[in-house]
N, C-alpha and C positions, 0 to 999 in steps of 0.2 A: 319539428315537434310542436304539437298544438299546445297553446297555453290553456285554453278552455274548450269545452265541447259546446257546439251550437245548441241552444236550448229550444226544444220543440214547443211550439205554441199551438200549431194546428197542422195536421197532415192527412193525406188521403191517398189511396191506391187507385189509380185510374185504369180500370179494365184489366183484362188478362191477354197477354200476347200482343199488345199494341206497342208501337214504336213512336218515339218522339225525338225531336231534334231542336236545333237552335232557334228556329223561327216559330216554333209551335206554342210559345208562351208570350202573352202580353197582359198588361194591367191598365186599367183606366175606368172612368165613370161611364161605362158603355151604355147604361140605361138612362143617363141624363137625370139622375136623381136630384142633383143640385146640392147635395150635402158635402161634396168633395171627397167622399169615400170611394175607394177603388174596388173594382171587381176583377177577378182573375178569369181570363179567357184562355182555354187550352184546346188545341186541335191536335189530332193524331194522324199518322199516315194511313190509318184504317178508315178515315173519314168521319170520326166521331168528334163533335164539337161540344165542349162543356163550359159552363159558366158557374163560378163559385163566388160566394161572399162569406169568407171565414169569420168566425167569431168564437169567443171563449165559450166552452160548453159548461154552463153553470149547473145544469141538471145531469142526471145519469143517462137520460134518454137523448136521442138525437145523434150527434157526432157528424162525420163527414156527409152523410146523406141529408142532414138538416141544413148544411151550408151550401149544398148544390142547388143552384137556381134553375138551371136549364141543361138539357142533354139532348142533342139532335144528331141523328145519323145522316150524313150527307153522302152523295153518291160517289164522290171522288176523294182521293187522298188530299189532305190539307198540308200544304207546304209551309205557309206563313199566315199569321193573323196580325192585323194592325187596327188600332182605334184612332179615328180622326174625322175631320169634316170633309166627307167625300161626296156630299149631295149638294147640288147647287140650290141657291135661295134658301139655305137652312144653316143655322148656327149650331145645330145639334150634332153630337158625336155619333158616328156610325161605325160598323164593324166591317172591315174589308178582309175577305178570305181568298187566298190564292190557291188555286188548284193547278195541276199540271197544264191543262188546256183551257182554263176558264178563270175569270176574275169575278167574284160575287161580292156585292155590298148589301149588308143587312142592317135593319134597324131593330133594336132590342127595346122592348117596352114592358112595363109591369102593370098589372091590374090588381087593385085592392081586393083581397079575398073577403068573402062574407062569413067564413068560418074561422076556426082557430088555426087552420093549417097555414095561414100566411098569404102573401101575395103570389100571384100567378104571373110568370114571365113568358113572353112570346117573342119569336124572332121572325121578321117579315123581310122577304127579299125586295130590295128597292130596285136594283138593276144588276145586270151581269154582262160581261164582255167575253165572247169566245175568242180564244187566242189561236193564231195561225201557227205559232211555234211553241215548243215545250218550254214552260217557264222554269226558272231556277230560283230567283228571289226578287224582292221588290223593295222600294223605298218611297216615301211620300214627303211632301213639303209644299211650300208656296213658291212654285217654279215661276221664274220671270218676275218676281217681286209682287205678285198678285196677293192681296190680303183678303181674309174672310173665308177662304176655303182652301182645301188641300188638293193637289194633283198627285197622280200615281205614276211611277216609273217602274217597269218590269223588265228584268234582264232574262233573256232566253238562254237556252243551253248552247246555242250556236253563236252567241255574242251580239245579239241585237237588243238595243234599248227601245222599248215601246212606251210611249207617253200617252197618258189618258187625263183629260181634263173633265172632271165630273163624270158624266155618263157617255162621253164621246171620245173616240180615238183621235189623237192629234197627229203624231208622226212617229217614225221609227228610224233608227240609225244603227249601223254596224260599227262596232269598235275595231280600230285598225290592229292588225297583227294578233287577232284573237285565236286562242286555242282552247282554253278551258275557262269556265266562269269563275269569278271570285266574289268576295263580299262587295256590297254596293251601299253607298251612303250619300246623303245630300247635305251640302253645307249651305245653310240659308244666308250666312254672312257674305259669302262671295258668289252666291247663286251658281254653284258648280257641283258636279257629281264626281265622286271619288270611287275608284275601284282598284283592285290589284290584279294585274295581268298575269299571263302564264310566264312572262319573262321575269317574274318575281320583282316587279317594281310597282310602286304606288303612282297612279296616274290621275290627273285632275282635268276635267272637261267642263268648260263654261256652257251654261244652258243656251246662251246666245250663239255660241259656236255650233252647238248641236242643232239648233233650229235652222241655221242658214246653210248647213252642210248638205252634201248630196243625199237625196232621198234613197231610202233603203228598200226599194221594190225588190231588188235581187242583189245578192251579195256579189261584189266585184273584187277583183284582185287589185291591191293597192298600187301595183306597178303598171297596170294598164291605164291608158288615158281615159278621162271621164267621158261617158256617153251623153250625159245630160248636164245642164247648168248647175252651178253650185260649187262650193269649196270642198277640198279634201279635208277630212276630219283629222285634226292633230291635237294632242293634249296640250293643256295650258302649261303644265309643269309635270315632271316625273322625278321620282326618287327611287334608287336601286336599293331593295331590301335584302336580297340574297336568301330569302326563305319564303315559304308559303304562308299566307295569311289565313287565320282562323276567323277573325271578326274585325269589323271596322265601324267605329262609332264617332259621330260628331256631336259632342255635348252642347246643349243649348240652354242650360240652366244658368250660365253666368257669361255675360258678354264681355266682362273684363278680361277673362282668360280665353282667348280665341285659340282653341286646341283641336287637333285631330288625333284621335287615339286609335292605334292599330295593334292587334294581338297576333304575334307570330308563333311559330312552333317552339322557339327557344328564347324569344325576346318580346318585349312590348315597347312600342315607340310612341312618342308624342311629337307632333309636328305643329308648326304654325300654319296659318291659312295660306301663306305664300310658298309652302313646301320646305321651309327650313326646319331642321330637327331641333326640338327643345331639349329632350333628354331621351335616353334609352336605358332599359333595365334588362340585364341578362338573367334568365330564369334557370334555376337548377332542377326543374321538374317539367313534366309535360302538362301544359295548361289545357283546359277544356272549354272555358267560357270566361267572359269578363263583363263588367258593367261599371262605367263611371257615374258618380253621383256627386251632389253638391257638397262643397267643402266650407267649413266655417272660417277658414283662413283665406284671405284674398290672394289671388295669384297662384293658388295651388289647386290640384284636382285630386279628389279621393277616388279610389278604384277598388272594386271587389273582384277577385280573381279566383276561379275554381280550378283545381288540377285533378289528375288521375290518381292521386293518393288520398282522395276523400277529404281534401282540405279546402277551406274557404279563407283566403288571405285578404287583408285590407291594407292597401298602400296609400300613402300620401305622397304623390309624385313617385319617387323611387325608394321611399323609406317604408319598411314594414311596420305597421302600427298594431296589428292584431292578427291572430290566427285562431281559427275555430275548426273543430273536427265535425264532419258530416258522416252520415251513414251510407252514402252513395256518392257516385261521381256525377256532379251536376253538368248538364248540357246547356242549361239556360238559367239565368238568375236575374231577378228584378227586385225593385224596392217599391213597396206599396203602403198606403195608409188605410187602416180599417177603423171601424167605429170604436173598437176596444183598445187598439194599440196603433201607434203611428211608427213609420220607419221599419216595417217588418220586411225581412229578407225572404223572398219567394224563390225557391229553387225547384228545378224539375230534373229528373233523371231520364235516361233513355228508355227505361222500362215502365215509366209512368208513376214514379213516386213523387208526389207533389208535397212540398214541405214549406211551412211558414215558421220561421224561427227568428230568434233574436240572439244577440251576443252578450255575454256577461256571465255572472255566477248567481246561482240561487242561494239565498241566505239559509243558514241552518237554524231550524226552529227547535232543535233538541236542547233541552235543559237537564242538567244533572239532577236526578231526584235526591231528595234529602234522605240521609241515612240515619236510621234510628240509633241514638247513642246507647251503647251497651258495653258492659264490662268485658274485657278480654279474658278468655280462658287460657291462662298461661301454660297449663299442662298440655292442652290441645295444640297450642302454638309450638311448644317445645317438641312434641311428637312429630308434628308436620315438618319442622325444621330439620330434625334428624333424618327423616325420610328423604327430604330433598337433598341433604348433604350426601346421603348414601348413593342416590342417583347420580350426583355430580362426580363422586369418586369413581363409580363404575364407568361413567362416560369418559373421564379423563384417563382411566387405566387402559382402556381399549380404544386407542385413537386410530381409526382406519383412514387411509387416504381415499379409498373409494367408498361411496355411500353403500350402506347395507341394502341388499335387495329385499323385496317383499318375501314374506314367508310362503305365500301362496303364489306359485308361478302360473302363468296362463297356459303353459304347455308342460308336459312331462314326457320324457323320451326314455325308453328302455330298449336295450338291444340284447337278443338271445342268440348265441351261437349254437348251432346244432351239434350234438354229441357224436354224430356219425357223419361220415363223408358221403357226398352225393353219388348216387348211382342212377344213371351214368353221369360222368363228370362234365361240367360246363366249361372246362378250360379251353383256351384257344389253341394251346400247344398240347396235343394229345399225349405224346410221350417224349422223354428225354433220355437218350442212350438206352432205350428198351424199357425204361421205368415209366409207368403210367402217371400222368400228372393229375392229382385229385383236386376236388373243389369242395367247399363247405358252404352251407346255406346260413345266412344271418337274417333274422327277422327283427325288424324295428317296429315298435309299437309307440304310436304318438297319441296321447290322450289330452284333450282340451278341457280346460275348466272355465272358459269364457268363449264368446263368439269371436271367431277369427275368419276374416274374409279370404286371405291368400297367405300361403306359407310354402316354403321351398326347402327340401331336404337334400343335403349333399353328403357324399361319402368320400373319404380320403384315406388311402392306404399308402404304405411306403413302397417305393420301387424295389424290385421288379414285380411286386404284387399287383393284381388288377382285379376289378369287379365287373360283373356283367352289366350293371347300370349304376352310374355315379350321381345322377340327378333325378329327383322326383318332385313333381309339382302336385301339392296336396290340394284337394278340393276344399271349399269353405266348410268350416267345422262349427258346430253348435256347442252348447254347454253339455259336457259329459260325453261328447262323441269321441270315437276311437278310430284311428286309421292304422292299418298294418301294411308295411311294405316288406318285400323279401328280395334278396339278391344273393349272389354267390361270389365268393372270393377264391382266387387260385393264383398259382405262380405263373408268371408270364415272362420268364427269362431263365438263363442258364447259370444263375448264381443266386445264393440265398439272400434274403433281405436283412437289413440291420435291425429291424424291429418288426414284431408281429402284431403291433397295436394299430388299430384303425380308429379314425375319428368320424363322428357323425355331427353335422351342423344343421340346425333347423333355424332358418331365418323367417321372421314373421313380423307383423305389425300388431301392437297391442290395441285393445279397443279404443284407446285415446289417440292412436295414430303414431305412437313412438316405435321406431324400428328396434327390434331386439333379436339376439342370436342365442340359441341354446345349444350346448355342446355336450356330447356323450362319447364314451369310448367303448371299444370291444377288443377282446384278445383272441387272436386266431390260434388254433391248436398247432403244436409242433408236428403232428402227423401230416400237416399240409406240405411240409418241406422235406421229410425224410421217411424212410421205411426201415424196419428192423433188418439187421445183417449179422454176419459172423464177426466176432471180435478179431482185432489185429493186434499182435504183440509188439512189433517193431514199428515205430513211427518217429517223425522228426521232432514234433513239439509235444511237451508234456506239462500238465498243470496238476498240482496236488492241493486239495482242500481238506483241512483238518476240522474236526468237530469235537465237542465235549460229551457226546452221547455214543452208546454202542452202535456198531455198524447196522445199517438197515438193509433189508433185502430189496434190491433194486427192482425186482418184479412187482413189489407192492407199490413202489413209487411211480413206475412207468407201466401201468397195467395194460395200456393199449399197445405197447411194444413187446411186452413179455410173452404174449400169446404166440407170437411167431418167432420168438428168439430161440436159438439153439442151446443156450446155457440154461439148465434147469436149476442150478444152485442159487441163482440170483446174485452172484458175485460180479458178473460182467454183463455188459449190454452194449451193443453197437448200433449206431445210427448211420444208415447209408443215405446221404443227401442226394436229391435228384440232380444236383449239379455235378456229382461225381465224387465228392469228398466223403470220407468215412471217419466218424468220430466214435471212439470207444471209451466207455466209462467202466472203471474197475474199482471194486470195493475190497479193502483189505480185510482179511479174515481175522487177524490178530489185533491190529490197531484200528483207530477211529479215523482212517484216512480214505479218501476217494481220489482216484487219479483219472484225469480226462486227457486223452492223447489223440493226436490226429496228425496227418501230413499237411494240413492246412491250418494255419494259426487263426485266421479270421473265422473259419467255420465252427470253431469250438465255442464261440460266443453264445449262440442260441442254446446249445446244450448246457453250458455252465449256468447260464441265467435260469433255464428251466429247472436244473437240478437244485440250485439254491432256493428257488421259489417253492418247489415241491417239498424240500426239507422243512421250510418254515411252516407250510400247511400241515405236514405230517405230524410234527412235534407239537404244534398248537392244538391239533385235535386230541393228542394224547394228554394234554394239560401240562406239558413241560414248559415252564416259563423262562428257565435259565439256559435255554439252548443257545449255544454260541458256535459260530463258524469262523475260521480264520484261514489265512494263507501265509505260510512260513517260508516258502522258497524264495529265491531271488526273482525280482521282477523281470519278465521277458522283454526287456527294452530292445535288445538287438533284433528279436523277431518282429517286434512292433515297428522298428525303424525300416524293416524291409518293405512293409506296406506304405510307409511314408515316402520312401525313395521311389517306389513304383508309381505312386500317384503323382509325385513331382515330375518325374520324367515324362509322363503322359501330358502334363500341363505344358512343359517345355516344348514337346513335340507339337502340341496344338498351336502354340505361338509361332513355331517355325513354319508349320503348314500355312498359317494365316499370312505370314510375310511372303512366302513363296507364291501364294495365290495372288497377292497384291501385285508382285512383280510381273507375273505372267499375264495378269489382266491388263496392266499398263502396256505391256508389249503387244497383246492382242488388239487393243484399241488403236495403237499406233500403226500396226500393219493394216487394219481396216481403213484408217484414214488415208494411207498411201494408195491402197487399192481403189478407194472411192475417187481419189483425185485422178488416177489413171483412167478409170472408166468414164469420168465426166469430160475428159480432155477430147476436144474435137478431132485432133490428129492422133490416131492410134499409136501407142507406144508399147514396147515389149514389157511384160510384167516382171521380168528379171527374177523369176521363181518366188515372187511374193505370195502367190496362191499356195505353193508348197509350204512356205514358212507359216502361212496362216493355218493350214491344216495341222501342221506339227504343233503349233502353239495351242490350238484348240484341244488337241489330244492331251497335251500336258496339263492344261487347265482342268479337263474332265478327270484325268487321273489324280491330280492333286485334290480335287473336290471329293472324290470317292475316298481317297486316303484320309482326308480330314474328317469325313463323316465316320469312317471306321474308327479313327482315333477318338472321336467324340463318344462313340458307343463304349469303347474301352475305358475312357475316362469316367463315364457314369458308373460303370461296374467297379472301377478302382476306388471311386469315392465311397460307394456303398460298402465295399470290403474294408476301406479305411475306417469308416464309421463303426463297423463291427469290431475291428481290432481296438479302436479307442474305447468303445463300451466295455470290452473285456478288460482292458488295462485299468479303467476306472473301477471296475468291480474288484479286481485283484488288489488295488491300492486300498480300497475301503475295507476289504477283508484283512489286509496286511496290518493296517493301523487302527482298525475298528472305528472308522469315521461315522459320525452321525449322519442322518439323512440330509440335513442342511449342508454339512460340509461336502457330502457326496454330490449334492446338486451344484455347489459352487465349482467343484473339480470338473464335473461333466460339462458345465457351461463354459469352463475355461478351455478344455481340450476339444470341445465340439461347439464352437461359436456359430457355425453355419450349418444349415440343413441341406444346402446344395451349393455347388460351385458355380461361379460366374466368371466370364473373362475379365471383368473389372476387379473382382475381389475373390480370392481363393482361400483355401483352408490354411495353407502354410503361414501366410502373413497374418491372418486373423488370429490363429492359435499362438503365434509367436508374440503378438502384441498383448494377448490376454495373459500368457504365462509370465511375460516380463513385468506386467503390472502386479501380479501376485508376488513375484520375487522382490519387488521394490516396496510393497505395502505390507501385507500381513505376514509374509515369509521373509522379510528383510532380516539382515544379520543383527541390527541394533535399532533401537528407537530413533537414534540420530539419523541413520540412513533412511528410515521410513519417513521421518518428517521432511528430510531434504527432497526425497522423491515426490512427496505429496505437494511440496511447494512449487515444483516444476509444472508448467502448463504447456500444452501443445505437443507436437511430435511430428516425425516425418510422415509423409503420405504413404499409405500402405500400397505395396506393389509386389510383383512376382520377384522373389529373392534370387540371388545367383546360385545358391545351393542350399542344402538343408543342414549344413554343419551347425549353424547358429541355433536353429530350432532344436536339433537333437541335444545340443549342449544345455539349452535352457530346460528341456523336459527332464533330462538327467538330473540337473540341479534341483528342479522342483521335487522330484521323487526323493532325492537325497535329503532335502530340508524337511519334507514331510516325515521321512523316516527318523530324523533327529528330533522330532517332537513339535514340528511347526503346526500351528492351528490355522485352518482355513476359515476366515471370517471376513465379512464386509463391514463390520462395525468398528474395526480398528481405525479407520480413517477419521471417524468422528471423535476419537479419543486423542488424536494428535493435534495440538494447537500450536505450540512454539517449541523449538528444540530444548530450551532451558528447562521446561517443565517435564519433557519426556525423558530427559537423561536420568532422572531419579527413579524411573519405572523399570521393571524387569522386561527383558525381551519377550515378545509374545510366544507363549508356549514353551519358554525356556530354550529357545533355539540357540545353539552354539554358533560362533562365527565359522562360516564355511568358505574356504577359498574358492572363488569362482573365476571365470575367464576374464581376461582384460577387457574392459569396456562395459562390464556389468556390475556396477557397485563396488569395484575395487578401490580401496582407500589409498589415495596418493598424497604426497606431501604438498603443503600449500607454499608456493614459491615466494609470494610477496607479502603475505599477511603478517609474519613476525616483524618485518621492518616497519610496517605501519603502526603496529602496537608499540614498538620501541620508541619511535619518534614522538608519539603523543603522550604515552602514559608512564613508561618505565625508563627514564634516562639514567638514574643512578645504578640500577642493576646491570644494565647493558654496558655501562662504563667499566664496571668491575670485570665484566666478562670480556670486554675488549682488551683489557690489560693482560689477561691471561690467554688471549687468543693465539699468540705465537706458540705457547707451550702446549696448547690443546688443539692442534690442527686436526687430529684424527677424530675428534668428537663431532658427530653429525649434528644437523640442525633440529632433529626431532626433540631432544631434551630441552633446548632453549624454547622451542615452540610450546612444549607442554608446560614449562614453568611460566611462560608468559601468560598462557591461557588460564592457569590455575590462580595466578596472582591478580587477575583483573577484578575490579570492584563490582559490587552488585548493581550499582546504578548504571554502569557501562555495559551490562550484560546484554540487554535487548538489541542495542545498536550493533554491537560486535557480532552477535548471533545472526543478525540480518545480513551483515557483510559475509559471514561465514557461509550462509546459505548460497549467496551468489557465487562464492568461490567453489562450493561443492558442485554447483551446476556446470561451471566452466571446467572443473576438474574431471567430471564424467565425460564431457566432450573430448578432452585430451586422452582419456583412458581408452576410448573407443578406437583411437588410432594406434595404440600400442601393438607391438608384434606379439604373436602367440608364444614366443620364447620367454616372455615375462613369467609364464606360469611355472617354468622349471626353477626359477629363482625365488619363488614366493616362500618356500620353507626357510631358506637361508635369511631372507629379509625379515621373516617373522621372528626368528631367533635373535637377529641383530636388533630388532625393535625392542625386544624384551630387555636385552642388556643395556640398551640406551635409556630405557625408562628407569632402570635402577640407578644408573649414573646420574640421571637428571634429578632424582629424588635426593641423593646425597649432596649434590651440588646446590640444590634448592635450600637445604638447611644452612649451608655455609653462607649463601647470599642473604638469608634472613638475619644472620648475625651481623653481617657487614652493613646491613641496611640502616641500623641505628646510628652508625658512625657517620654515614654520608648525609649531609644536610642540604638546605636549600642553596647554600653558597656555591655549590659545584654544579648546579643544574645546567648553566650555560655551557660549561666545558663538556658536560656529559652528553649534551645534545650533539655536539660535534663528533664526539667519540662514537655515539650510536650510529651516526651516518656511515662512519667508516666500517663499523661492524656489519651494518646491513649490506654494504658492498661485498664484504667478504663472504657473507652468507650466500649472496647471489652467485659468487664465483665458485663456491662449493657445490652449488646446485647443478652447474653445467656439466661437470664430469659425470655426475650421477645420471643425468638425463641421457648422456652419451652411452653410458653402460646399458640403460634400459632399451 
């Protein structure tokens, strides 16, 4: 993270479409002005050479064009530019330009102008050298200790070092073991050349060794004997880096610190002149370039390092001193002195962004203006204060978790379902049992209020429904443009769906680039699933719905079915489903009841739902606001459990098929291995009927796979039918108890926690966990049980149960508690804090204690808790009780437990309540292991508990009278007696447990 941003001092954009790299930038007094001020020389791969002298722009005119001194188009690409003393018998600086096949040295001079436009700069070619090999990079220095001028060394792409002294070629040498060229640098202190080979190691070659080595007229193999005189070239020293090198620099600004700096892909290294490493810094980013510069501290080196996150970092050895943010990735960086500013950082990007910047912060020149003193208008301030307080109250009253969306959406989606069926139908299945399968057209209109580049529309319907096309890619839309797409929906299976609702999703990106999804719904007509038919009088399943309004003519409610119906009175109407089931609706002539009957329990769901929905629409149009509907008959739980058992048996069959397939597959592979061993054997051996066994196993595997696939299809149908039956049960419970929409949503989420079955997680275990949570939270028998269940965390891993008995028992108990007045709410958890506070509250919804199965919240005796309380807090009372224990053997330990709990002090309440919660959790674990025979004994135990409570209250009064007589002198003896009584209580517990 950058501390400050690099401050722009001067910048320029160099051409369009040009490319630049590491060697394309250098700074120096190339025109020999003698002022010590540097010029910037930039060359590009397009052959364009530019010369700049940046300065601050004090006037509004000028800018980068005013600072550009020279621009020359050369014929060849420019690989590298350097400034040095490259001409013999001259102390002036010249410009060396390296091309792929040529080395050119230029002199830059300026001529004083006679007008206001300034000086004129010219570049003149001094000499050039044509290269026999393609150049990669170059370096310069005082080779061999010669002073007064600089020599050049060029590295070719095939590993040859070519040496030039002034305008003449000296010699060339091939580097041993060369594969790809690396960075090249000259160390004047040791008169040696440094490079990084393809073996990823740093190598140093003495100039003297290079001069006396074998001449490089032609490249020879290092393993072959030398054909001419001379020594084989070997490095002076090497250092294994283990990574590729990006750049190599030998700083010459301080002779006290003889260092060699190398930048790798993940590290930068510092070596001594003899190849020993001084330090190494591991980088957490990808570097792009670096530059060492003079440090004010002796023995240290300052380093500027650019990376691919647009950062320029300053290190002192390995310590980060500064970080600045750039607007581009630098490929080359230099430090230059200009007339207006010294120590300017010059950086260049690969696309030609040249920037001169400095590091630091700009001072703020803003000063707060003086405010005219004026008297405050208290009435205006009071009005504004009240307005702000009203806004605060409204904001705190409606606290939303999700942020509120904008009032104006970028898209609006509307779906319109056709009122008539398609002719001809677009269904894939033309007819089912002689009944034509219809289809209906849905038109979706998408309107845009802003410019959208790409959007995608998806349609999702419940199985076995299908659509002709479920994906649409919309073209780019402008402001106010509209797109309309149409598709058809139809039944694609031999069973009705659980829901006739379809979803439309439009995914798009907002103009600011934020991905968004817009959702819309549409309802398919019931005529897509069934046709009118003759009513049936005798059926298996019947449901009666009561209303508080006079009977309605069914032909007015279902107009699309009444035209083809045989009953003209409007008292009966039959729906023949395409899957074969028939549902009949009968309206009573005398009472306000409607009966729905069918031979299929699940198929009645769509008709009941449609009937209730159309009743609401009919009476709302008439203006009747007090219309109510109810269900008074017993809940059809046994019919519902048939669907549950059928679905569970198919899941068990799927698991069995999976196990059998695994066994047969293992057998099949084992036979294959044995056959393969026989076939590979050099000496033929009899197959011993292995081929016959292989064919039989293959036949079994294919038969099992087909049976598993058929079972999977039946399981999908069974789950859809189970969803229909569950929806119907939820609707009947809501009509039975008059549940609110929120309570109905909680009940539906509890009984339908999954939209589809998976092998890892099925409906049975998910529904059982959800129902158990409701029974232990908002539908618990008492606030104490509710607090205890909320204190428990974790639970067993959900898996396929052994049978559905536990689930059926829980669903039955759920309906029973709802029928006794239980309230379905999710807010009860927030109201339960500690059991002591909850005990004073009434049970939620006035739920009476309901006897449930062993293992589900059944209240058991606490085995060891009374003895703990006796030992610590109530020695005198228990001593009295111990004296009469022989005479009162038949008294159970519940009264003593109740008396001990009631006589505890208020300060001891939280500690003991916490202990009681732990006992409750262990108690429930023990209850889950109880036999089902415990249920038959519950009424007797309840009556026994009531008699024991009465005896405990009378005994408690006697003990309170005797409490005043017992004083502190008897406490030691009482403690001993209490221990004996606790042992007897434990002994009394054992026969009770044996009876349970």
